[in-house]
C-alpha positions, -999 to +999 in steps of 0.1 A: +241+355-454+217+375-431+187+360-449+200+325-441+206+334-405+170+348-402+156+317-419+176+294-395+164+315-365+128+313-377+130+275-382+146+272-347+118+292-332+091+272-349+107+239-339+111+252-303+075+263-301+064+229-315+084+210-289+071+233-261+036+229-273+039+191-274+054+191-239+026+214-226-002+192-240+015+160-228+019+174-193-017+186-192-030+152-203-010+135-176-022+160-150-058+155-158-054+118-159-038+119-124-068+136-108-094+116-127-113+088-111-097+088-076-121+111-058-157+109-047-185+135-047-211+144-020-240+166-029-246+192-003-264+225+004-231+241-007-229+222-040-207+192-047-180+184-023-151+164-037-130+143-013-107+113-009-098+093+022-071+068+030-052+053+058-064+038+091-064+050+126-075+083+142-095+105+118-079+136+105-094+163+083-067+177+061-072+211+046-052+221+015-038+255+006-043+279-024-037+263-058-045+229-043-073+204-042-077+169-028-044+159-045-024+186-027-042+176+005-030+140-001+005+153-004+002+171+029-012+140+045+016+118+031+042+143+042+031+148+079+008+119+087+017+089+066-006+058+068-010+058+106-041+080+104-074+079+086-072+111+067-101+128+049-091+153+022-117+175+006-112+199-023-122+233-009-147+256-027-138+262-063-111+236-065-112+207-090-147+192-088-159+210-057-185+238-062-181+274-054-213+289-040-220+324-053-219+341-019-193+317-003-174+326+028-149+307+049-177+302+074-196+284+047-166+263+039-164+253+076-201+243+074-193+222+043-167+203+063-192+195+089-217+183+063-191+161+047-181+145+080-218+139+087-221+119+055-190+099+064-203+092+099-174+110+116-184+128+148-150+141+158-117+146+140-083+162+143-077+190+118-045+197+099-044+227+076-017+243+055-013+278+041-047+293+030-065+262+043-060+280+077-090+304+077-116+277+071-099+253+094-099+279+122-135+286+116-144+250+117-128+247+151-146+278+162-180+269+149-179+232+157-158+228+189-174+195+198-161+180+165-124+190+167-101+171+190-071+192+180-061+218+154-027+221+136-018+250+114+012+246+091+024+279+075-012+291+077-029+324+070-048+336+101-054+373+101-053+404+079-026+430+086-014+464+075+023+458+081+048+463+052+056+426+048+019+418+046+014+442+017+042+424-002+026+391+006-007+403-007+009+413-039+024+378-042-010+363-035-028+384-061-001+375-087-005+338-079-043+340-082-038+356-116-014+329-128-037+302-115-063+312-140-043+300-171-028+266-176-002+277-202+010+306-181+015+286-150+031+257-169+055+280-187+065+300-157+071+269-135+092+253-163+113+283-173+113+304-141+112+278-114+133+296-089+115+330-092+082+310-089+095+294-056+103+329-044+067+339-053+053+311-032+073+320-002+107+304-004+138+325-002+169+320-023+188+306+007+160+280+014+160+270-023+198+266-024+199+244+007+173+219-006+185+183-007+178+162-038+149+145-020+135+178-008+138+193-043+119+163-058+091+168-033+090+205-040+089+198-077+060+174-071+042+201-051+046+227-079+039+204-108+010+188-089-009+221-092-014+214-129-039+220-144-044+252-126-075+262-146-094+237-124-082+255-093-084+291-104-119+299-090-108+286-056-076+306-057-096+338-065-120+330-037-092+325-012-076+358-022-109+378-016-126+361+013-125+377+048-100+363+073-110+351+108-090+377+126-100+382+163-128+356+162-102+329+168-100+340+204-130+318+211-114+286+197-112+259+225-094+232+206-057+225+215-039+242+187-004+237+173+010+265+151+040+255+129+056+284+110+089+296+096+101+332+104+113+337+068+080+327+052+073+355+027+038+344+015+021+337+048+042+360+069+052+350+105+028+376+120+001+351+113+017+326+137+023+353+163-013+365+161-026+329+165-001+323+194-013+355+211-050+350+205-060+313+207-063+303+244-048+268+243-020+271+217+016+260+212+039+277+187+066+257+170+088+283+153+116+276+127+139+303+117+142+291+081+121+270+057+099+296+042+065+285+029+078+251+021+087+245+057+067+212+058+091+198+032+123+215+045+118+203+081+097+173+073+110+150+101+106+176+129+072+188+116+059+153+111+069+143+147+054+174+162+021+171+143+016+134+151+024+139+188+000+168+190-028+148+174-023+117+196-019+138+227-054+152+223-073+122+210-107+116+224-124+081+224-147+091+195-117+103+174-096+072+180-124+048+172-129+062+137-119+035+111 
């Protein structure tokens, strides 16, 4: 009898592994198909820069977070901008088809943005960044003040810190960077352990429990959209190691909107407080809850605030961009 039970168990495991393997390869194929053929490449002193652009109206440079690429940037643009703006979405260093220079810094990434905009004939843009897109967006505004009409930071990393919450956030970031190196690990974790993974990317259990069906679908798209992570692993590792802007942001002149949730456990709220206390021309829009998926949880309010901020600070050269 025990032998039969063992045989049945073994057969069940084999069948389960076969089904899981089939699902994994099917999802990876779909993911690779999704990101193939939609982007363009620009050769630059920093290697290849991948980007997409869409929409019409004032030009906005959209800067994605860790684990992203142009596709995550498009999701950010669709969530907070819609089609009322002409958004330009690059894949940052080491993401998808964008190169990662050997000695890259966030300053170099800012220079790469300027080079891309030169090639596209765009003199001045609004900038919207999310999560770890924050450091290079801040430095672009610092290094190229004449090219930035406004800056918006959504749940962004800004400065290094030694506080207890930052130490935990750093551990989460390192674990994510490790998971982002392996397609199978990321796929399996996000399929089987979706709630713990959402905790890892900065959403508390309360935030997860309160998601509406539509919000949950958007969150699922955000998480599943990071497949295949092996094409993003180099960028995630770079993000995790590169130096933050810190006190340098005191010289940013662009009107800046900081949007952040107090319960974000990945990019802790101290980032927002530091930006609000350091950047001269800044407005802080604080939410008590929403975690690191604030953009989705409070989409209506965030969208309205971001669009108003961009339009309020348009210059003629920005508004004339096609």
